[in-house]
Each structure stands twice: as structure tokens, then as C-alpha cells.
C-alpha positions in Angstrom: 60.0 132.1 110.3 63.0 130.4 111.7 66.4 131.7 110.8 69.8 129.9 110.6 73.0 131.9 110.5 75.7 129.7 109.2 78.5 132.3 108.9 80.3 131.3 112.1 79.3 127.7 112.4 80.6 124.2 111.7 78.8 123.5 108.4 78.1 119.7 108.6 76.5 120.2 112.1 74.4 123.1 110.8 73.2 121.2 107.8 72.0 118.5 110.1 70.1 121.0 112.1 68.5 122.5 109.0 67.6 119.0 107.7 65.9 118.1 111.0 64.1 121.4 111.2 62.9 121.1 107.6 61.4 117.7 108.4 59.3 119.3 111.1 58.1 122.3 109.0 54.5 122.4 107.8 53.7 123.2 104.1 53.8 126.9 103.6 56.3 127.6 106.4 59.5 129.4 105.5 63.1 128.9 106.7 65.7 131.7 106.3 69.4 130.8 105.9 72.3 133.3 106.1 75.7 132.0 104.9 78.9 133.2 103.5 79.9 130.1 101.5 78.1 129.6 98.2 78.6 125.8 98.4 75.9 125.8 101.0 73.3 126.1 98.2 74.7 123.0 96.5 74.8 121.2 99.8 71.2 122.1 100.6 70.1 120.9 97.2 71.7 117.5 97.8 70.2 117.0 101.3 66.7 118.4 101.1 64.0 116.6 99.1 63.9 118.6 95.8 60.2 118.4 95.3 59.4 119.5 98.8 60.9 123.0 98.9 61.0 126.2 96.8 63.7 128.8 96.9 61.5 131.9 97.2 64.2 134.6 97.9 68.0 135.0 97.5 70.1 138.1 98.0 73.6 139.3 98.7 73.9 140.9 102.0 77.2 142.7 101.6 79.1 143.7 98.5 82.5 143.4 100.2 81.9 139.9 101.5 80.1 136.9 100.0 77.4 136.8 102.7 73.9 136.0 101.3 70.4 135.3 102.5 68.1 132.7 101.2 64.5 131.7 102.1 63.1 128.2 101.5 59.4 127.5 101.6 58.1 124.0 102.4 55.8 122.6 99.7 53.2 119.9 100.4 54.9 116.5 100.3 53.9 114.2 97.4 52.8 111.6 100.0 50.2 114.0 101.5 48.8 114.8 98.0 48.3 111.2 96.9 45.3 109.1 97.5 45.1 105.4 98.2 47.8 103.2 96.5 47.2 99.5 96.1 
């Protein structure tokens, strides 16, 4: 499982790295993301294909800070499930 710690990073660049990594993931693989800004969840929902991932875990890491951990699992893409079209 690959992990991305976004707590001390430039967010737009990190989101680009996550998007590129997600495209290379195989169905069933899991990506772990650690962040301190809850807007990351909204950003990820807007950049990742909604039907191709599942949020399988989310937890707060520290009661005093807003750090959290989330795990996303790659689902099979709709294109790989379909048969011949046309």
C-alpha cells in the first residue's frame, strides 16, 4: 500500500501526484492519505473518478489537531467490465 502524507506539502502538487498514482493502481489496490486539512476529502472527490474508488477507512489521528488518515481502494473501471460496444 502506498502512502501520501499531505500535512507538510503544497496541496495542488500533491493532488496531482495522487491522481497520477491512482491512474496506475490496479483494482483492489489501496492508497493511504494522511492530511490535516479536511478540504482534501472534497478535493479528492472532485478529481478522482467517483465510480472507480471506494473510501474504505477514515480516522482522526490526533484529538488536538485535525490530522486524519483515509484509505481509498481502487475498484474495477467500468471500461474493463463492459463487453463489446457497437
